[in-house]
C-alpha positions in Angstrom: -70.6 -44.8 -26.6 -69.0 -42.2 -26.0 -64.7 -41.8 -26.1 -65.0 -39.0 -24.0 -67.1 -38.1 -21.1 -69.6 -35.8 -22.9 -68.4 -37.2 -26.4 -70.2 -39.0 -29.0 -68.6 -41.1 -31.8 -68.8 -40.1 -35.1 -68.6 -42.3 -37.9 -69.8 -40.0 -40.6 -66.3 -37.6 -39.4 -64.1 -40.7 -39.7 -65.2 -41.5 -42.8 -64.8 -38.3 -44.3 -61.4 -38.1 -42.9 -60.9 -41.9 -45.0 -61.5 -39.9 -48.2 -59.5 -37.3 -47.8 -56.6 -39.2 -46.8 -57.4 -41.2 -50.0 -57.6 -37.4 -51.5 -54.4 -36.4 -50.2 -52.6 -39.3 -50.8 -53.5 -39.8 -54.9 -52.8 -35.8 -55.5 -49.6 -36.3 -53.6 -48.4 -39.2 -55.6 -49.7 -37.5 -58.9 -47.3 -34.2 -57.9 -44.2 -36.2 -57.4 -44.6 -39.2 -59.7 -46.7 -37.4 -62.9 -46.6 -33.5 -62.8 -43.0 -32.8 -61.3 -41.0 -35.5 -63.8 -43.4 -33.8 -66.3 -41.7 -30.5 -65.4 -38.2 -31.4 -65.4 -37.8 -33.8 -67.7 -40.0 -32.8 -70.7 -40.0 -29.3 -69.5 -43.9 -29.3 -69.1 -44.3 -26.7 -66.2 -48.1 -27.1 -66.3 -49.1 -30.0 -64.6 -47.4 -28.8 -61.3 -49.2 -25.6 -61.7 -52.5 -27.5 -62.3 -51.8 -30.4 -59.1 -49.9 -28.5 -56.9 -52.9 -26.1 -55.7 -55.1 -28.9 -55.8 -52.7 -30.9 -53.5 -52.3 -28.1 -51.0 -55.9 -28.0 -50.7 -56.3 -31.8 -50.3 -53.1 -31.7 -47.6 -55.1 -28.6 -45.9 -58.7 -30.4 -45.7 -57.0 -33.8 -44.3 -55.3 -32.2 -42.2 -58.2 -29.7 -41.0 -60.5 -33.1 -40.5 -57.5 -34.9 -37.8 -57.2 -31.4 -35.7 -60.9 -31.2 -36.1 -61.5 -35.0 -34.9 -58.9 -34.3 -32.3 -60.4 -31.7 -31.0 -63.8 -33.6 -30.8 -62.3 -36.4 -28.6 -63.0 -38.7 -31.2 -59.3 -39.9 -31.2 -55.9 -40.0 -29.2 -52.7 -37.4 -29.9 -50.6 -39.7 -30.8 -53.4 -41.3 -34.1 -53.3 -37.7 -35.0 -50.1 -37.8 -35.1 -49.3 -41.0 -36.8 -52.2 -39.7 -39.3 -50.6 -36.4 -40.3 -47.6 -38.2 -40.7 -49.0 -40.1 -42.9 -49.6 -37.3 -45.3 -45.7 -36.5 -45.6 -45.0 -40.4 -46.9 -45.8 -40.7 -50.9 -48.7 -44.2 -50.5 -48.3 -43.5 -47.2 -52.1 -42.1 -47.2 -53.6 -45.3 -48.7 -52.4 -47.5 -45.4 -53.7 -44.2 -42.6 -57.6 -44.8 -45.1 -57.4 -48.7 -45.0 -56.7 -48.4 -41.1 -59.6 -45.6 -40.6 -62.0 -48.1 -42.8 -61.6 -51.1 -40.2 -62.0 -49.1 -37.1 -65.5 -48.0 -35.5 -64.9 -45.2 -33.9 -65.1 -46.4 -30.3 -61.8 -47.9 -31.6 -59.6 -44.7 -32.2 -60.0 -43.0 -28.8 -56.8 -44.5 -26.7 -56.9 -42.4 -24.0 -54.9 -38.9 -22.9 -51.1 -39.8 -23.2 -51.3 -43.1 -25.3 
């Protein structure tokens, strides 16, 4: 089954996207909930210096996978926008991963403009 004419659905792509969503959400939670308070309240900036780049990599990888899936026709622009928004809100990445886990690739594409 295909989402867009000539584009085959790839469950592996959505699995990697789900993994990236969890990694991004976890690193954001650790950065905001642990590293930043340690820096400001305990004068330990090392945690931010370590977790900052790790979260940055996870964030960029997640966005790259969203763009890759969008370009391959595996999801609509509105789904890609919602997944991107989830990367900006702490804990929302877990919601995105949950939704990715409970849909097949064919359920993700809603068509252009929807």
